C-alpha positions in Angstrom: 56.1 133.5 86.4 59.2 131.5 85.9 61.4 134.5 86.4 59.7 135.2 89.7 60.1 131.6 90.9 63.8 131.6 90.0 64.2 134.9 91.8 62.5 133.3 94.9 64.9 130.4 94.7 67.9 132.8 94.7 66.4 134.5 97.7 66.2 131.2 99.6 69.7 130.2 98.5 72.5 130.1 100.9 75.9 129.7 99.2 77.4 128.6 102.5 75.7 125.3 101.9 77.4 124.6 98.6 80.7 123.2 99.9 78.8 120.6 102.0 76.6 119.7 99.1 79.6 119.2 96.9 81.2 116.9 99.4 78.2 114.5 99.1 78.0 114.8 95.3 74.9 116.9 95.4 74.1 119.5 92.8 76.0 118.5 89.7 77.7 121.9 89.6 74.6 124.0 89.1 73.3 124.1 92.7 72.7 127.5 94.4 72.1 126.3 98.0 68.4 125.7 98.6 67.3 122.8 100.8 64.7 120.2 99.8 62.5 121.2 102.7 62.5 124.8 101.3 61.7 123.5 97.8 58.8 121.4 99.1 57.4 124.5 100.9 57.7 126.6 97.7 56.1 123.8 95.6 53.1 123.8 98.0 52.7 127.5 97.5 53.0 127.3 93.7 50.7 124.3 93.1 50.9 122.1 90.0 51.8 123.5 86.6 53.0 121.6 83.5 54.2 124.7 81.8 56.1 126.0 84.8 57.7 122.6 85.4 59.0 122.6 81.8 60.5 126.0 82.2 62.1 125.3 85.5 63.7 122.2 84.2 65.0 124.0 81.1 66.6 126.6 83.4 69.3 124.1 84.2 69.5 125.2 87.8 69.8 122.2 90.1 67.1 123.2 92.6 64.8 124.5 89.9 64.9 121.0 88.4 64.0 119.4 91.7 61.2 122.0 92.0 60.0 121.0 88.5 59.5 117.4 89.7 57.4 118.7 92.5 55.1 121.0 90.6 54.7 118.9 87.5 51.2 117.7 86.6 51.7 114.0 86.7 48.8 113.2 84.4 50.2 115.4 81.7 53.6 113.8 81.6 54.5 112.0 78.4 57.0 109.2 77.9 59.2 111.3 75.7 59.4 113.9 78.4 60.7 111.4 80.9 63.3 110.3 78.5 64.5 113.8 77.9 64.7 114.6 81.6 66.4 111.4 82.5 69.1 112.2 79.9 69.8 115.5 81.8 70.5 114.0 85.2 73.9 114.9 86.6 73.7 114.1 90.3 72.3 111.3 92.4 70.0 113.5 94.4 68.3 115.0 91.4 68.0 111.5 90.0 66.3 110.2 93.1 64.0 113.3 93.5 63.0 112.9 89.8 62.1 109.2 90.3 60.4 109.5 93.7 58.5 112.8 93.1 57.5 112.1 89.5 58.4 109.0 87.6 56.9 106.4 89.9 53.6 108.2 89.8 53.3 108.0 86.0 51.8 105.2 83.9 55.3 104.7 82.4 57.0 103.9 85.6 57.2 100.1 85.4 58.4 100.1 81.8 60.9 102.8 82.4 62.4 101.2 85.5 63.4 98.1 83.4 64.4 100.1 80.3 66.6 102.5 82.2 68.2 99.8 84.4 70.0 98.3 81.4 71.4 101.5 80.1 75.1 102.3 80.4 74.8 105.9 81.5 75.2 105.9 85.3 72.5 108.3 86.3 70.0 106.7 83.8 70.8 103.2 85.2 70.4 104.5 88.7 67.1 106.1 87.7 65.9 102.6 86.7 66.8 101.2 90.1 65.4 104.2 92.0 62.1 103.9 90.2 62.0 100.2 91.2 62.6 101.2 94.8 59.9 103.8 94.6 57.3 101.4 93.1 58.1 98.8 95.7 57.0 101.4 98.3 54.1 103.2 96.6 52.3 100.6 94.4 50.5 98.7 97.2 48.3 96.7 94.8 51.1 95.2 92.6 51.4 91.4 93.0 54.7 89.7 93.8 55.3 88.5 90.2 55.3 92.0 88.9 58.5 92.5 90.8 60.2 89.4 89.3 61.7 91.3 86.3 63.1 93.9 88.8 64.8 91.2 90.9 66.3 89.7 87.7 67.5 93.1 86.6 69.3 93.6 90.0 70.8 90.2 89.8 72.1 90.8 86.3 73.3 94.5 86.7 74.5 94.7 90.3 78.2 94.0 89.4 79.0 97.7 88.7 82.1 99.5 89.9 80.2 102.9 90.0 78.9 103.6 93.5 75.8 105.5 92.3 74.7 102.5 90.3 75.4 99.8 92.8 73.8 101.8 95.6 70.7 102.1 93.5 70.7 98.4 92.9 70.9 97.7 96.6 68.1 100.2 97.3 65.8 98.5 94.8 66.6 95.0 96.2 66.0 96.1 99.8 62.7 97.9 99.1 61.3 95.0 97.1 62.4 92.6 99.9 60.6 94.6 102.5 57.2 94.3 100.8 56.4 90.9 102.4 58.0 87.6 103.6 57.9 85.9 100.2 59.7 88.7 98.4 62.1 89.1 101.3 63.1 85.4 100.8 63.6 86.0 97.1 65.6 89.1 97.7 67.8 87.4 100.3 68.5 84.5 97.8 69.6 87.0 95.2 71.7 88.9 97.7 73.5 85.7 98.8 74.2 84.8 95.2 75.6 88.3 94.5 78.1 87.9 97.3 79.7 85.2 95.1 80.1 87.6 92.2 82.4 90.4 91.2 83.3 93.3 93.5 80.2 95.4 92.7 77.9 92.4 93.1 79.5 91.5 96.4 79.0 95.0 97.7 75.3 95.0 96.7 74.7 91.6 98.2 76.4 92.5 101.5 74.7 95.9 101.8 71.3 94.5 101.1 71.6 91.7 103.5 72.4 94.0 106.4 68.8 95.3 106.1 67.0 92.3 104.8 68.2 90.1 107.7 67.2 92.5 110.5 
């Protein structure tokens, strides 16, 4: 079945899209030119399959890996699998799709968000912040204090000169702040403090405040 799915991806692919994707840092060098909308449509047709997800990820094809995050059976994901997959990330869009489609829906999401956010590898660190942002949106039952370690992680790790990391930190801070007025006040306080820090921290604080103060 994997060969048939990969063949379908190549049928959907439009190489004319690759130059535009590369300009935005999308694809990590293995993209073939399939849109996310097309991937979501294909995933709907395929349904969930743990075995297929593993094979698609192992193919190394950028769009196949995004498709893997969409067809994976979330209740069969193990912590070791998430650690293997996060180590393979090579572009910000795959990172974000991995976190939003899969990681945040697993029982390991809260722990992995913190664990990855203090790693030095840029895409792993971004995955930590992207998972925080995803949980802030999707976990409606979490109380405010559960987000306190996330806010602390942003405060401590935001001063990063790598755009993919600092943009992830800002994303997490903004999404947490949008949950309710109390968390908004705490997020604004952190953003203001970040503006007095190093260049990366200043960028995160300024970027977050644009949205938090609307």
